[in-house]
N, C-alpha and C positions, 0 to 999 in steps of 0.2 A: 573425580575432579576436573571441570572444567578444562579443556586447551584454551591459549590465550587467542587462539586463533577462533575460537567457539563465540568466547565472550565479544569479539570482533566483532562478528556476524549477529551480536543484540544490539549492537551500536547504532542506531540509525545515521547513515552518511559516513561512517568508520573512515576515513582519511589520514593512514600516518603521516604522512607528508604535509596535511596540511589540520591539523584536529584541531577544533575550538575547544577552550578551557570548557565547557559545559560540559564536551563528550570524552573528555580525558577523565572529567571529575568521574561519570556515569561508570565509565570503563572501570577504575579505580576500585570504584565503591561494589561493584559485581566481582573484583579478582581478587581482594583480600580475603585472609579467611581470618574468623576470630576464637581468641583464646578458651578453652575450657577448663582449664587446673581452677580450682577454688581453693582458697584458705579462710580460716576462720582468726581475724585478729581482735583484738581487746579493741576499745570505741576509744580511745587518745590515741591509736597508732592508724584509724583509719581513716583520716582525712586526709583528701586527694584521693583515696580510690575507688576505685568501680564495684557498685555492688552487684554483687551475682547473683541474687534469690529476690525477691520483692520482701519487704516487710509489713506482717501485718502487726496491728496491734492490739495485744494479749487485755489489754486494760481500756475503759473510758477516759476520755481526757478532755476535759478535769474529770474526776471520779463523783462529783457532787455538786451541786448546786452550788455558785460562792458568789461574793462580792466583786464587781470590779474596780470597788471605791473603797476609801475612808469614808463611813457617814451612818445614815441610820436605814435600817432595813424596814420593812413595813409590809402592811396590806392594801394595795392597790383599792380593796372597797373601803377601805379607810379614810381615804382621801375625798375632801370635800370638794361637791361638785365646781364651788365658785366660792369663790374667797380662800383663806389661807387654813391649812389645818393642824392643827395641835395633835400632839401625843406623848404618851408617858413612855419614860424609858422602862424597860424589865428586864435588864441587864445588859451585857457585853458578850460579844462573840470575837473571839482571838485565832488569827489563821490556827491552824495547826490544833484545835480544840474544837470540839462541838458543846455550840450551847444546849443543856441541859434543861433552863430553866422554861418556864409557863410563860406565853404571851396571852395577854387577855386582850378582847377587842378595844381599841381603842391606842393599843400599844403599839413600842415598838422595839428594836433593841439598835443600842450604837454597837457598828461593828467595821470590823477592820479589811482591810483589801486581802482579800483571798480565803476569810474565814468562810466557812460552808453556810448557807442559808441555813436559818432556824426553821422548823417547821411550820407551815401556813403562811411564811412571807413571802412576797415573790417582786420586792420592788425594793430599789435602794436610792437614798437621796446625798447627794456629795455631801458632805461634811458645810463646805464653806458656804453653800446655799441654804441653811438653817439660823434659825436662831434662837436661844430663848428666851421663853416666855418667865415673867414674873410669878407665877406657879410653878416653877422650876420645868414644864414639861417644855418637849421641842416644838418651836414653831415652823411650819415649811410654808413656805408662800405659794399661793396660786399660781399652777401655769412651770412648776419647779420639774416636774419628771410627770412621765406616762407610765402605765402599767406595764411593768416587766422590763422599765431603766435599770442597768448597768447592773444588772442580775447575769453572771455566765453559765449556760446551762452545763448540765452533765452532757458528756460525748459532743460537744458544739463543737471542740478541737478533732477530736478523732472519737468516733465510736469504735466499740471494743469489734475486732475480726475487719475492720477498714484495712486498706492497702496505707501504710504511713509512708513509706519509699517503694519508688518500683527499683527493677533491678536497671543498673546500666546506667543508673544517676553517679555522678560521680561526689563525694561525701563532701558540703560545704562544713564552715562551722555551726550555722544552722541547725542541719543536720544533727552532729554531735549532740547540739542541745536537744531534739527533739527525740533520738533516740534514747537517751540518757532519761526523756520525761515518759516514755515507757518499761524504764527498768533493762534494758539490752547493754549488758556488760560486753558481749561479741557479735560481731556481725559479720555472715558472707561475704569476701570479696576477691573477686578474680585476681587471680596472680599478675604482677605487674611485669607488663613485657620487656624483654630484652632486645634492644636496639645496637647493634655494630655501624660505627662509623669511621670511613679513613678518608684521608685525599690522594689523588693520583695525580702524577708530574714530578718531571724530575728540577724542574725549576724553584720546585718547593722547600722551604726551611723552615726546622723547627724555631721557638725563639730560642735562643739563647748561642745559635750556632752563626757563624759568620756568616754575609749574603757576598755573593760571588758575580760577579757582572752578569747580569741579566735574571738574578734570582729574587726572587719574592718570598717574606714571611708567608706560612700559612695561616691564613685570619679562617677560612672557613668552616676549620675543627672546630674552633672556640665559638662563633656565630650555633654554629650547630648543637654542640654541648647546651650551650645556654636557652634553645628552642627547645632542646628532647629534655632539656631541665623542669622547663613548667607543663611539660604534660606527664613529671612522673615516672617515665621509663626507667628502666635498669641501665644505664651506658656501659658502654665498652668503646673504647678509646682506643685507636689502633694505630693513630699516629699517620704518619705521610708513608706512601709508598711509591718507590720508585718507577717509573713507567720500564718495565722489564717482564717478559712475560713469566718467566718463573716464580718473580716476588711476586705482582698480579694474583698468578692462580693460586701461592700459599694464602695470600690475603683472604681471597674470595673465599678460601676453601674454608679455613677457619672460622670467619665470620661467618658461615653460613652453617656452621657444626653450633655456633654458641650461641646463636641470636636468631628470632624470628624473624627480625625484620634487618637489610643491611642498607645502607644510605652511603653511598659515594659522593662526591665533588670531583669534576674534570673526567678529561679522557671520552664524551660523550660529543662533542661536535666535531660538526663535518669537518673535516681538516686537517682534524688531529690526529696524532699516530693513532694503529687500530689494534694496538694491542689490549687495552681496557677493554674495547667495544668486542676485540675477539675471546677473551679468556671471559665474558660475560655471556658469550654465545656457547662456547665450551663446557661453560659447568651450569645449564642450564638452559632454559626457554626465555627471551629474552626477548621486546621489542625495542625499537629506537623510533621515535616521535620527533617530527617539526610540529611544534603545539603554537597555534595563530595567538602570540601571545608577546610582550614585552615588558620587560627585558624576563631571558628562560625561556630560549625555544626549542634548546635543544632538551630532549629527557630520556633518560633510559628505563621500563619499567617490567619485570617478571618476578621469575621466582628461580633462585639458586638451586641446584640440589647436585650435587659432586656426589660419583661414584658412593653407594655404601652407606650414606645418610638416610636416614627413618623417613624425614619430614624435610619440603624443601623452608626456605626461608624467602621471605617475601624482597627484590629488591627496588631501588629507587634510586637511579644513577644521573646525579642535580649537573645541570652546569657547573664549569669552575670561575667564572666573574661573581664575585661577591655577592652584591646583592640579587642576581637571578639568583642562587641559591636560596637568599632569605624569600624571595616572591616565589619561586617553587614549591619551598617546604608550606608554606601556607595557604597557597590555591591546592594542594595537590597531599603533602605529603602527612600535614597535620590529621587533617580529618581522619587518612586512611590508616593513621599509628591508634588512634584515640579507637577507633571500632574494631580494629584487630585485640585492644584493651579490653571488651566489652560493652564501651562507653557509649550512650545516646547519644549521636555530635548533633550539635549544634552548630547550624552554619552562622559565621563570625558573623558581629552583628555589625551594621551597614549605617552610619551617619549621615547626614544630608547636611552638607555645606555649598555654600555660595563661593564658587571660585572669583578670587581676586584678579584672576587677569584669563586672558585667553588662550586657551589651548589645543595646540595643531594634533589631530588625532585621523586616521582614516580607520572607516570599516573596516570589519574582516577579520578583526584583532581585540585581543582585551591587551588595553594597557595600565601597567601599574606605577604611578610617579608617586614619587614621595612629598609630603606636605608637611605643612607647619598649619595646626587647628587654631582656631581664638577665636573667642566672640566680639563680632563687630558693638560698633557704638548703637547699632540699632539692637541687638540683643538676639541676634539672629549667628548663629554658626557661620565664619568662615573658614577658608583654605586657601594658601601659597605656596606655590610650588619651590622646592629648595635647591632654588639653581639648576644646575646641570644636572642630566636624569642617566649617564651612562652606567653601564652596566659595569662597571669597575669601581663606580666612586661611591665605597661604604660610608666615606662619613656623610652623605645626602642622606644616609640611610639612618646613621649616628643623630642629626640634625634633627628629624622629620619626629614628627610625634602621632604618623598618620601619614598612611597610604590613598591616595586618590585611585578609584577602579574605573576608567573608561571603559563599557562594555561594549561586546563584539561589535553590534552592530552601530554603535554611538559614532558619530564624526565628531568635525570641530565644535568646539568647547566656546562659549563666551563669554569675556568679563562680565559677573552676575549670573551666571546661568550656573545653576544647581546641580551637585556631583555628588554622586557617593563616596566617604569616607569609610576605612577601616580605620578606629583608632587603636593607636598600638599600646595604650596602659593596659597592664596585665597581660601584653602578650608578646610584644619584644623588650 
């Protein structure tokens, strides 16, 4: 296992006191381990789980050439080179039943969607494009179809032996249908990641407790709970831990013993009491970063490995301000947890939108501003900032439907300039 210093040596220009977001993300990507344990789940229990092995199709899908339309199947060679085509009807082919009749020259078959194509027929004319001729035959107007139209070929969706889904994929509703079409009753998935989280600080109170002077209700555990729920991990909520060395040591030791990753909020900023940081150092290998970002500058990252514990737990020490917790989670922790759980990580999608106002920004740090994205009169996406952007103003995050990302090298933004936005839909 590489030490944190060894990993830092692999990150070009690493400086823990002025770390760009991209370098912090690279460091974390090199640091986090991957879950190895695999379990087999029934298909309906696998939604949102991470596939542990490639799924190879045991059959071809579809199993036979079949019709993509209700209509008439015929031989393309029987169609007139110019003018309308008349065909006799030799019978009807239904979905789920093989047509057994004989189809002679100049004949076709009335066929339903999904029905197996009768032998020798290669083209389907949609029923709405045909008309009945006075002699009982079916008239197909010139130019209606070309050879091979509206015929699904056997194996065109999946060939036997082809990889249907790759390991690391998070199972979606469409994937469930695909797996069912292959006859897969169970699939192998990685076990769920276990994540313990708690807040630190003597000023914090849990909901239901009275607020003394100078105290606040702990909101961070609720936003963390919600963000972690979206990732499908097992949650261990350890509540609020007071700023006391013995209490902190017990909490960190218990969290590290029961979880793959431990997330804390508070206690990592410069000027705060050193109890949290000192206990982190005592129980593992931890770095304290000042990241070139706003909000969310302070962060702790490392491994907790209390004496006697067989394996270390990953540690993510987040700042205490509510918005900073959310921003640092999405900037660093989300992808790390997905990777630990075996998922192939996809970066958060960025939407390009027109800023409706000027934004002040100094190059040399990444800034995340809360915004409301809407469609302008010209049809283009636009974004308006939700007022004051202080890292303690959680209401502005609740009002927003997206987060404007002003990149490290970017400077001031003029009204009308395009900016990148991370949409919150499905995220927060």
